[in-house]
A tleap script that builds the chain and sets N, CA, C and O, in Angstrom:
source leaprc.protein.ff14SB
mol = sequence {
  NMET SER GLN CYS LYS GLN THR ASN VAL LYS
  LEU LEU SER ILE GLY LYS ALA ILE GLU SER
  THR THR ASP ALA ILE ALA ILE ILE ASP ILE
  THR GLY GLN SER VAL TYR HIE ASN THR ALA
  PHE ILE ASN LEU LEU GLU TYR THR VAL GLU
  GLN LEU ILE MET VAL GLY GLY PHE LEU VAL
  LEU TYR SER ASN LEU THR ASP ASP PRO SER
  ILE PHE LEU THR LEU ARG SER GLY GLY SER
  TRP GLN GLY GLU ILE THR ILE HIE SER ARG
  LEU GLY ARG THR MET GLN ILE ALA LEU CYS
  VAL ASP VAL ILE ARG ASP GLU THR GLU GLN
  ILE ILE GLY PHE CILE
}
set mol.1.N position { 116.344 86.245 151.166 }
set mol.1.CA position { 116.872 86.768 149.980 }
set mol.1.C position { 116.762 88.109 149.468 }
set mol.1.O position { 115.722 88.759 149.363 }
set mol.2.N position { 117.918 88.463 149.161 }
set mol.2.CA position { 117.854 90.234 148.755 }
set mol.2.C position { 116.788 90.711 148.065 }
set mol.2.O position { 115.906 89.920 147.731 }
set mol.3.N position { 116.711 91.858 147.793 }
set mol.3.CA position { 115.690 92.559 146.837 }
set mol.3.C position { 116.012 92.313 145.623 }
set mol.3.O position { 115.082 92.042 144.864 }
set mol.4.N position { 117.522 92.332 145.030 }
set mol.4.CA position { 117.765 92.109 143.509 }
set mol.4.C position { 117.409 90.581 143.383 }
set mol.4.O position { 116.927 90.286 142.289 }
set mol.5.N position { 117.552 89.525 144.304 }
set mol.5.CA position { 117.579 88.199 143.678 }
set mol.5.C position { 115.999 87.991 143.741 }
set mol.5.O position { 115.575 87.159 142.939 }
set mol.6.N position { 114.986 88.657 144.626 }
set mol.6.CA position { 113.670 88.439 144.294 }
set mol.6.C position { 112.989 89.199 143.112 }
set mol.6.O position { 111.933 88.818 142.607 }
set mol.7.N position { 113.749 90.410 142.677 }
set mol.7.CA position { 113.458 91.044 141.269 }
set mol.7.C position { 113.520 89.923 140.394 }
set mol.7.O position { 112.570 89.399 139.811 }
set mol.8.N position { 114.838 89.570 140.349 }
set mol.8.CA position { 115.313 88.394 139.682 }
set mol.8.C position { 114.686 87.440 139.138 }
set mol.8.O position { 114.496 87.339 137.926 }
set mol.9.N position { 114.221 86.468 140.200 }
set mol.9.CA position { 113.350 85.663 140.193 }
set mol.9.C position { 111.758 85.975 139.600 }
set mol.9.O position { 111.208 85.214 138.804 }
set mol.10.N position { 111.184 87.111 140.081 }
set mol.10.CA position { 109.948 87.375 139.494 }
set mol.10.C position { 110.413 87.772 137.968 }
set mol.10.O position { 109.676 87.281 137.113 }
set mol.11.N position { 111.206 88.355 137.602 }
set mol.11.CA position { 111.374 88.602 136.017 }
set mol.11.C position { 111.418 87.415 135.258 }
set mol.11.O position { 110.763 87.318 134.220 }
set mol.12.N position { 112.321 86.256 135.794 }
set mol.12.CA position { 112.342 84.985 135.018 }
set mol.12.C position { 111.445 84.214 135.404 }
set mol.12.O position { 111.894 83.068 135.416 }
set mol.13.N position { 110.373 84.259 135.737 }
set mol.13.CA position { 108.761 83.902 136.079 }
set mol.13.C position { 108.254 84.294 135.245 }
set mol.13.O position { 107.616 83.429 134.645 }
set mol.14.N position { 108.158 85.749 134.635 }
set mol.14.CA position { 107.276 86.605 134.073 }
set mol.14.C position { 107.868 86.177 132.807 }
set mol.14.O position { 106.980 86.174 131.955 }
set mol.15.N position { 109.014 85.809 132.315 }
set mol.15.CA position { 109.602 85.588 131.051 }
set mol.15.C position { 108.954 84.381 130.678 }
set mol.15.O position { 108.225 84.245 129.695 }
set mol.16.N position { 109.337 83.276 131.737 }
set mol.16.CA position { 108.708 81.825 131.441 }
set mol.16.C position { 107.220 81.703 130.972 }
set mol.16.O position { 106.771 80.894 130.160 }
set mol.17.N position { 106.561 82.665 131.646 }
set mol.17.CA position { 105.057 82.677 131.657 }
set mol.17.C position { 104.690 83.097 130.046 }
set mol.17.O position { 103.758 82.562 129.446 }
set mol.18.N position { 105.582 84.154 129.428 }
set mol.18.CA position { 105.247 84.703 127.922 }
set mol.18.C position { 105.844 83.830 127.188 }
set mol.18.O position { 105.344 83.606 126.086 }
set mol.19.N position { 106.935 83.179 127.543 }
set mol.19.CA position { 107.449 82.061 126.309 }
set mol.19.C position { 106.387 80.909 126.404 }
set mol.19.O position { 106.188 80.339 125.331 }
set mol.20.N position { 105.771 80.521 127.326 }
set mol.20.CA position { 105.181 79.282 127.591 }
set mol.20.C position { 103.286 79.614 126.813 }
set mol.20.O position { 102.545 78.710 126.428 }
set mol.21.N position { 102.962 81.057 126.789 }
set mol.21.CA position { 101.709 80.991 126.465 }
set mol.21.C position { 101.586 80.879 124.850 }
set mol.21.O position { 102.556 81.119 124.131 }
set mol.22.N position { 99.956 80.388 124.187 }
set mol.22.CA position { 99.788 80.014 123.325 }
set mol.22.C position { 99.686 81.241 122.232 }
set mol.22.O position { 99.783 81.235 121.005 }
set mol.23.N position { 99.414 82.453 123.326 }
set mol.23.CA position { 99.094 84.068 122.764 }
set mol.23.C position { 100.295 84.350 122.090 }
set mol.23.O position { 101.338 84.005 122.645 }
set mol.24.N position { 100.354 85.004 120.820 }
set mol.24.CA position { 101.439 85.669 120.336 }
set mol.24.C position { 101.697 87.174 120.755 }
set mol.24.O position { 101.086 88.218 120.526 }
set mol.25.N position { 102.597 86.936 121.308 }
set mol.25.CA position { 103.141 88.137 122.285 }
set mol.25.C position { 104.300 88.831 121.094 }
set mol.25.O position { 105.024 88.177 120.342 }
set mol.26.N position { 104.201 90.495 121.207 }
set mol.26.CA position { 105.495 91.095 120.702 }
set mol.26.C position { 105.159 92.498 121.083 }
set mol.26.O position { 104.002 92.918 121.126 }
set mol.27.N position { 106.442 93.350 121.416 }
set mol.27.CA position { 106.658 94.292 122.189 }
set mol.27.C position { 107.321 94.951 120.854 }
set mol.27.O position { 108.215 94.411 120.203 }
set mol.28.N position { 106.680 96.315 120.535 }
set mol.28.CA position { 107.632 97.110 119.617 }
set mol.28.C position { 107.806 98.552 120.414 }
set mol.28.O position { 107.118 98.831 121.396 }
set mol.29.N position { 108.907 99.512 119.812 }
set mol.29.CA position { 109.283 100.678 120.589 }
set mol.29.C position { 108.120 101.566 120.098 }
set mol.29.O position { 107.059 101.093 119.690 }
set mol.30.N position { 108.402 102.936 120.168 }
set mol.30.CA position { 107.669 103.826 119.867 }
set mol.30.C position { 107.738 104.120 118.413 }
set mol.30.O position { 106.785 104.656 117.848 }
set mol.31.N position { 108.765 103.809 117.819 }
set mol.31.CA position { 108.892 103.906 116.493 }
set mol.31.C position { 108.351 102.912 115.703 }
set mol.31.O position { 108.429 103.167 114.501 }
set mol.32.N position { 107.783 101.772 116.008 }
set mol.32.CA position { 107.505 100.510 115.364 }
set mol.32.C position { 108.392 99.709 114.963 }
set mol.32.O position { 108.332 99.004 113.956 }
set mol.33.N position { 109.445 99.797 115.901 }
set mol.33.CA position { 110.704 99.064 115.523 }
set mol.33.C position { 110.222 97.363 116.462 }
set mol.33.O position { 109.547 97.467 117.486 }
set mol.34.N position { 110.478 96.522 116.168 }
set mol.34.CA position { 110.487 95.432 116.843 }
set mol.34.C position { 111.563 95.067 117.980 }
set mol.34.O position { 112.770 95.059 117.738 }
set mol.35.N position { 111.124 94.823 119.002 }
set mol.35.CA position { 111.948 94.640 120.365 }
set mol.35.C position { 111.941 92.983 121.013 }
set mol.35.O position { 112.962 92.423 121.413 }
set mol.36.N position { 110.769 92.455 121.012 }
set mol.36.CA position { 110.822 91.096 121.280 }
set mol.36.C position { 109.792 90.444 120.582 }
set mol.36.O position { 109.123 91.176 119.853 }
set mol.37.N position { 109.564 89.531 120.610 }
set mol.37.CA position { 108.420 88.462 120.370 }
set mol.37.C position { 108.842 87.115 120.626 }
set mol.37.O position { 109.945 86.585 120.496 }
set mol.38.N position { 107.353 86.515 121.153 }
set mol.38.CA position { 107.643 85.190 122.268 }
set mol.38.C position { 107.212 84.105 121.005 }
set mol.38.O position { 106.681 84.401 119.934 }
set mol.39.N position { 107.539 83.021 121.400 }
set mol.39.CA position { 107.768 81.571 120.238 }
set mol.39.C position { 106.508 81.629 119.705 }
set mol.39.O position { 106.434 81.616 118.477 }
set mol.40.N position { 105.104 81.715 120.603 }
set mol.40.CA position { 103.948 81.705 119.556 }
set mol.40.C position { 103.830 82.574 118.517 }
set mol.40.O position { 103.201 82.323 117.489 }
set mol.41.N position { 104.607 83.929 118.823 }
set mol.41.CA position { 104.491 84.744 117.437 }
set mol.41.C position { 105.391 84.167 116.199 }
set mol.41.O position { 105.158 83.917 115.017 }
set mol.42.N position { 106.395 84.088 116.950 }
set mol.42.CA position { 107.380 83.724 115.885 }
set mol.42.C position { 106.615 82.430 114.595 }
set mol.42.O position { 106.592 82.423 113.364 }
set mol.43.N position { 105.878 81.114 116.044 }
set mol.43.CA position { 105.197 80.047 114.812 }
set mol.43.C position { 104.480 80.543 114.200 }
set mol.43.O position { 104.508 80.441 112.973 }
set mol.44.N position { 103.456 81.361 114.943 }
set mol.44.CA position { 102.443 81.947 113.926 }
set mol.44.C position { 102.721 82.887 112.795 }
set mol.44.O position { 102.211 82.616 111.708 }
set mol.45.N position { 103.316 83.747 112.889 }
set mol.45.CA position { 103.808 84.722 111.701 }
set mol.45.C position { 105.034 84.531 111.056 }
set mol.45.O position { 105.264 85.257 110.089 }
set mol.46.N position { 106.072 83.501 111.474 }
set mol.46.CA position { 107.293 83.229 110.979 }
set mol.46.C position { 108.158 84.432 110.758 }
set mol.46.O position { 108.755 84.615 109.697 }
set mol.47.N position { 108.213 85.242 111.774 }
set mol.47.CA position { 109.048 86.147 111.866 }
set mol.47.C position { 109.667 86.221 112.981 }
set mol.47.O position { 109.032 86.064 114.024 }
set mol.48.N position { 111.304 86.526 113.002 }
set mol.48.CA position { 112.283 86.778 113.903 }
set mol.48.C position { 112.144 87.923 113.898 }
set mol.48.O position { 111.807 88.552 112.895 }
set mol.49.N position { 112.472 88.638 115.486 }
set mol.49.CA position { 112.891 90.298 116.065 }
set mol.49.C position { 113.570 90.679 114.504 }
set mol.49.O position { 113.112 91.437 113.649 }
set mol.50.N position { 114.839 89.854 114.479 }
set mol.50.CA position { 115.839 90.223 113.396 }
set mol.50.C position { 115.449 90.271 111.654 }
set mol.50.O position { 116.050 90.997 110.862 }
set mol.51.N position { 114.449 89.444 111.321 }
set mol.51.CA position { 114.002 89.222 110.289 }
set mol.51.C position { 112.772 90.642 109.645 }
set mol.51.O position { 112.582 91.084 108.512 }
set mol.52.N position { 112.139 90.998 111.040 }
set mol.52.CA position { 111.291 91.919 110.786 }
set mol.52.C position { 112.019 93.249 110.979 }
set mol.52.O position { 111.417 94.166 110.422 }
set mol.53.N position { 113.028 93.586 111.542 }
set mol.53.CA position { 113.828 94.573 111.598 }
set mol.53.C position { 114.295 95.207 110.147 }
set mol.53.O position { 114.492 96.374 109.810 }
set mol.54.N position { 114.416 93.658 109.251 }
set mol.54.CA position { 115.126 93.654 108.134 }
set mol.54.C position { 114.369 94.139 107.228 }
set mol.54.O position { 114.956 94.697 106.301 }
set mol.55.N position { 113.228 94.104 107.195 }
set mol.55.CA position { 112.094 94.258 106.228 }
set mol.55.C position { 111.152 95.704 106.771 }
set mol.55.O position { 110.045 95.959 106.295 }
set mol.56.N position { 111.676 96.373 107.604 }
set mol.56.CA position { 111.114 97.552 107.845 }
set mol.56.C position { 110.151 97.753 109.162 }
set mol.56.O position { 109.528 98.781 109.427 }
set mol.57.N position { 110.168 96.788 109.768 }
set mol.57.CA position { 109.511 96.729 110.808 }
set mol.57.C position { 108.138 96.216 111.365 }
set mol.57.O position { 107.617 95.553 110.469 }
set mol.58.N position { 107.470 96.246 112.293 }
set mol.58.CA position { 106.309 95.343 112.607 }
set mol.58.C position { 105.146 95.848 112.099 }
set mol.58.O position { 104.094 95.348 112.497 }
set mol.59.N position { 105.104 97.123 110.954 }
set mol.59.CA position { 103.573 97.289 110.673 }
set mol.59.C position { 103.765 96.837 108.980 }
set mol.59.O position { 102.888 97.268 108.232 }
set mol.60.N position { 104.673 96.144 108.470 }
set mol.60.CA position { 104.580 95.524 107.303 }
set mol.60.C position { 103.579 93.969 107.461 }
set mol.60.O position { 103.119 93.241 106.582 }
set mol.61.N position { 103.530 93.905 108.508 }
set mol.61.CA position { 102.658 92.460 109.111 }
set mol.61.C position { 101.158 92.566 108.578 }
set mol.61.O position { 100.459 91.592 108.298 }
set mol.62.N position { 100.850 93.643 108.500 }
set mol.62.CA position { 99.236 94.462 108.769 }
set mol.62.C position { 99.027 94.999 107.302 }
set mol.62.O position { 99.723 95.906 106.844 }
set mol.63.N position { 97.973 94.347 106.564 }
set mol.63.CA position { 97.535 95.044 105.330 }
set mol.63.C position { 96.573 96.183 105.362 }
set mol.63.O position { 96.452 97.070 104.517 }
set mol.64.N position { 95.864 96.007 106.544 }
set mol.64.CA position { 94.763 97.182 106.584 }
set mol.64.C position { 94.766 98.199 108.003 }
set mol.64.O position { 93.776 98.759 108.475 }
set mol.65.N position { 95.951 98.247 108.443 }
set mol.65.CA position { 96.164 98.670 109.624 }
set mol.65.C position { 95.996 100.383 109.434 }
set mol.65.O position { 95.475 101.057 110.323 }
set mol.66.N position { 96.428 100.890 108.359 }
set mol.66.CA position { 96.596 102.194 108.150 }
set mol.66.C position { 95.000 102.525 107.717 }
set mol.66.O position { 94.643 103.702 107.686 }
set mol.67.N position { 94.329 101.761 107.480 }
set mol.67.CA position { 92.764 101.813 106.936 }
set mol.67.C position { 91.500 102.233 107.865 }
set mol.67.O position { 90.375 102.522 107.456 }
set mol.68.N position { 92.022 102.194 109.427 }
set mol.68.CA position { 91.466 102.105 110.455 }
set mol.68.C position { 92.083 103.162 111.557 }
set mol.68.O position { 92.487 102.783 112.656 }
set mol.69.N position { 92.105 104.498 111.140 }
set mol.69.CA position { 92.854 105.571 112.117 }
set mol.69.C position { 92.560 105.608 113.555 }
set mol.69.O position { 93.174 106.350 114.322 }
set mol.70.N position { 91.450 104.663 113.991 }
set mol.70.CA position { 91.448 104.726 115.428 }
set mol.70.C position { 92.331 103.972 115.991 }
set mol.70.O position { 92.383 104.443 117.127 }
set mol.71.N position { 93.047 103.129 115.947 }
set mol.71.CA position { 93.948 102.266 115.933 }
set mol.71.C position { 95.182 103.565 116.363 }
set mol.71.O position { 95.289 103.803 117.566 }
set mol.72.N position { 95.787 104.107 115.700 }
set mol.72.CA position { 96.802 104.853 116.225 }
set mol.72.C position { 96.339 106.338 116.835 }
set mol.72.O position { 97.190 107.112 117.273 }
set mol.73.N position { 94.864 106.681 116.827 }
set mol.73.CA position { 94.674 107.577 117.450 }
set mol.73.C position { 94.576 107.355 119.071 }
set mol.73.O position { 94.933 108.164 119.927 }
set mol.74.N position { 93.883 105.789 119.324 }
set mol.74.CA position { 93.560 105.362 120.419 }
set mol.74.C position { 95.090 105.267 120.942 }
set mol.74.O position { 95.232 105.772 122.056 }
set mol.75.N position { 95.933 104.876 120.529 }
set mol.75.CA position { 97.154 104.422 120.995 }
set mol.75.C position { 97.804 105.553 121.158 }
set mol.75.O position { 98.232 105.573 122.312 }
set mol.76.N position { 98.183 106.798 120.403 }
set mol.76.CA position { 98.835 107.744 120.826 }
set mol.76.C position { 98.054 108.763 122.124 }
set mol.76.O position { 98.548 109.584 122.896 }
set mol.77.N position { 96.860 108.350 121.969 }
set mol.77.CA position { 96.280 109.034 123.306 }
set mol.77.C position { 96.635 108.138 124.842 }
set mol.77.O position { 96.335 108.381 126.011 }
set mol.78.N position { 97.321 107.144 124.268 }
set mol.78.CA position { 97.457 106.398 126.187 }
set mol.78.C position { 96.414 105.264 126.047 }
set mol.78.O position { 96.482 104.568 127.061 }
set mol.79.N position { 95.534 104.833 125.243 }
set mol.79.CA position { 94.359 103.927 125.282 }
set mol.79.C position { 94.960 102.776 124.767 }
set mol.79.O position { 96.018 102.814 124.139 }
set mol.80.N position { 94.203 101.536 125.054 }
set mol.80.CA position { 94.233 100.616 124.452 }
set mol.80.C position { 93.394 99.888 123.453 }
set mol.80.O position { 92.217 100.053 123.774 }
set mol.81.N position { 93.497 99.153 122.379 }
set mol.81.CA position { 92.880 98.983 121.121 }
set mol.81.C position { 92.719 97.654 121.169 }
set mol.81.O position { 93.525 96.829 121.600 }
set mol.82.N position { 91.311 97.410 120.569 }
set mol.82.CA position { 91.218 95.739 120.500 }
set mol.82.C position { 90.070 95.470 119.158 }
set mol.82.O position { 88.943 95.953 119.046 }
set mol.83.N position { 90.643 94.724 118.409 }
set mol.83.CA position { 89.773 94.629 117.437 }
set mol.83.C position { 90.243 93.352 116.498 }
set mol.83.O position { 91.150 92.594 116.840 }
set mol.84.N position { 89.598 93.237 115.429 }
set mol.84.CA position { 89.911 92.156 114.407 }
set mol.84.C position { 91.052 92.746 113.106 }
set mol.84.O position { 90.727 93.907 112.859 }
set mol.85.N position { 91.898 92.441 112.487 }
set mol.85.CA position { 92.326 93.037 111.748 }
set mol.85.C position { 93.433 91.533 110.544 }
set mol.85.O position { 93.792 90.396 110.847 }
set mol.86.N position { 93.563 92.148 109.556 }
set mol.86.CA position { 94.134 91.149 108.419 }
set mol.86.C position { 95.784 91.279 108.727 }
set mol.86.O position { 96.485 92.278 108.886 }
set mol.87.N position { 96.092 89.901 108.742 }
set mol.87.CA position { 97.938 90.185 108.936 }
set mol.87.C position { 98.239 89.142 108.095 }
set mol.87.O position { 97.507 88.237 107.694 }
set mol.88.N position { 99.866 89.459 107.783 }
set mol.88.CA position { 100.348 88.501 106.917 }
set mol.88.C position { 101.460 87.815 107.376 }
set mol.88.O position { 102.223 88.489 108.068 }
set mol.89.N position { 101.849 86.321 107.124 }
set mol.89.CA position { 103.229 85.651 107.941 }
set mol.89.C position { 104.105 86.204 106.706 }
set mol.89.O position { 103.778 86.857 105.715 }
set mol.90.N position { 105.458 85.648 107.185 }
set mol.90.CA position { 106.712 85.973 106.351 }
set mol.90.C position { 106.377 85.024 105.082 }
set mol.90.O position { 106.876 85.323 103.997 }
set mol.91.N position { 105.650 84.030 105.182 }
set mol.91.CA position { 105.639 82.945 103.973 }
set mol.91.C position { 104.294 83.216 103.302 }
set mol.91.O position { 103.820 82.252 102.700 }
set mol.92.N position { 103.487 84.527 103.295 }
set mol.92.CA position { 102.499 85.028 102.327 }
set mol.92.C position { 101.163 84.136 102.691 }
set mol.92.O position { 100.492 83.646 101.782 }
set mol.93.N position { 100.814 83.955 104.089 }
set mol.93.CA position { 99.720 83.382 104.340 }
set mol.93.C position { 98.951 84.547 105.254 }
set mol.93.O position { 99.514 85.239 106.102 }
set mol.94.N position { 97.459 84.615 104.876 }
set mol.94.CA position { 96.638 85.551 105.207 }
set mol.94.C position { 95.936 85.093 106.332 }
set mol.94.O position { 95.436 83.969 106.388 }
set mol.95.N position { 95.869 86.138 107.456 }
set mol.95.CA position { 95.042 85.911 108.516 }
set mol.95.C position { 94.273 86.683 109.069 }
set mol.95.O position { 94.547 87.874 109.218 }
set mol.96.N position { 93.179 86.145 109.470 }
set mol.96.CA position { 92.113 87.207 110.828 }
set mol.96.C position { 92.794 87.007 111.876 }
set mol.96.O position { 93.181 85.860 112.102 }
set mol.97.N position { 93.083 87.977 112.699 }
set mol.97.CA position { 93.419 87.486 113.955 }
set mol.97.C position { 92.977 88.803 114.847 }
set mol.97.O position { 93.073 89.933 114.370 }
set mol.98.N position { 92.460 88.553 116.244 }
set mol.98.CA position { 91.792 89.207 117.179 }
set mol.98.C position { 93.379 90.071 117.894 }
set mol.98.O position { 94.268 89.574 118.585 }
set mol.99.N position { 93.241 91.368 117.423 }
set mol.99.CA position { 94.350 91.872 118.120 }
set mol.99.C position { 94.380 92.995 119.283 }
set mol.99.O position { 93.859 94.056 118.939 }
set mol.100.N position { 94.771 92.963 120.280 }
set mol.100.CA position { 94.718 93.904 121.720 }
set mol.100.C position { 96.126 94.539 121.621 }
set mol.100.O position { 97.029 93.780 121.269 }
set mol.101.N position { 96.411 95.728 121.865 }
set mol.101.CA position { 97.458 96.606 121.820 }
set mol.101.C position { 97.269 97.261 122.922 }
set mol.101.O position { 96.189 97.817 123.122 }
set mol.102.N position { 98.404 97.315 123.932 }
set mol.102.CA position { 98.554 98.500 124.822 }
set mol.102.C position { 99.936 99.194 124.862 }
set mol.102.O position { 101.006 98.908 124.324 }
set mol.103.N position { 99.528 100.275 125.740 }
set mol.103.CA position { 101.076 101.127 125.501 }
set mol.103.C position { 101.616 100.831 126.544 }
set mol.103.O position { 101.014 100.488 127.562 }
set mol.104.N position { 103.397 100.975 126.362 }
set mol.104.CA position { 104.228 100.643 127.817 }
set mol.104.C position { 104.561 102.103 127.872 }
set mol.104.O position { 104.739 102.885 126.938 }
set mol.105.N position { 104.608 102.299 129.150 }
set mol.105.CA position { 105.095 103.633 129.918 }
set mol.105.C position { 106.525 103.429 130.630 }
set mol.105.O position { 106.921 102.387 131.154 }
set mol.106.N position { 107.235 104.696 130.529 }
set mol.106.CA position { 108.344 104.371 131.361 }
set mol.106.C position { 108.148 105.013 132.710 }
set mol.106.O position { 106.968 105.068 133.056 }
set mol.107.N position { 109.038 105.515 133.561 }
set mol.107.CA position { 108.516 105.826 134.638 }
set mol.107.C position { 108.035 106.997 134.949 }
set mol.107.O position { 107.354 107.112 135.968 }
set mol.108.N position { 108.331 108.211 134.030 }
set mol.108.CA position { 107.502 109.589 133.911 }
set mol.108.C position { 106.485 109.594 132.908 }
set mol.108.O position { 106.153 110.589 132.264 }
set mol.109.N position { 105.920 108.253 132.779 }
set mol.109.CA position { 104.053 108.258 132.100 }
set mol.109.C position { 104.414 108.376 130.595 }
set mol.109.O position { 103.481 108.140 129.827 }
set mol.110.N position { 105.557 108.687 130.067 }
set mol.110.CA position { 106.059 108.602 128.654 }
set mol.110.C position { 105.722 107.630 127.965 }
set mol.110.O position { 106.268 106.609 128.382 }
set mol.111.N position { 104.864 107.405 126.818 }
set mol.111.CA position { 104.656 106.123 126.026 }
set mol.111.C position { 106.030 106.020 125.064 }
set mol.111.O position { 106.393 106.818 124.200 }
set mol.112.N position { 106.690 104.745 125.510 }
set mol.112.CA position { 107.838 104.170 124.909 }
set mol.112.C position { 107.683 102.912 124.438 }
set mol.112.O position { 108.611 102.110 124.540 }
set mol.113.N position { 106.343 102.525 123.786 }
set mol.113.CA position { 106.374 101.332 123.338 }
set mol.113.C position { 104.869 100.794 123.486 }
set mol.113.O position { 103.928 101.314 124.085 }
set mol.114.N position { 104.930 99.529 122.721 }
set mol.114.CA position { 103.526 99.150 122.637 }
set mol.114.C position { 103.597 97.395 122.647 }
set mol.114.O position { 104.463 96.806 122.002 }
set mol.115.N position { 102.752 96.804 123.320 }
set mol.115.CA position { 102.755 95.427 123.417 }
set mol.115.C position { 101.025 94.892 123.103 }
set mol.115.O position { 100.735 93.696 123.129 }
savepdb mol mol.pdb
quit
């Protein structure tokens, strides 16, 4: 099997794993705009990527995200952040969730997004 085919098979496997997990997974770019949500994210928070873009981006989900500057400081420095926060679904449900955020870097090690 060629290198390209092997890479495609691996990517498809990763995609299937992300879609089948019960954990809500989202990817946002460096500006906070939504790039991807798995099915569990959509089911939990009732937003598609397109809907989140229309309402101004990923940060609208969080009521107290700006109350804790350690989240932004940790992520800007390239670290990972974990904790509990309050989040709102599109239909107005308020939930306490355990959130884990990691940075995504490009080939030059620049931060280009978050997962």
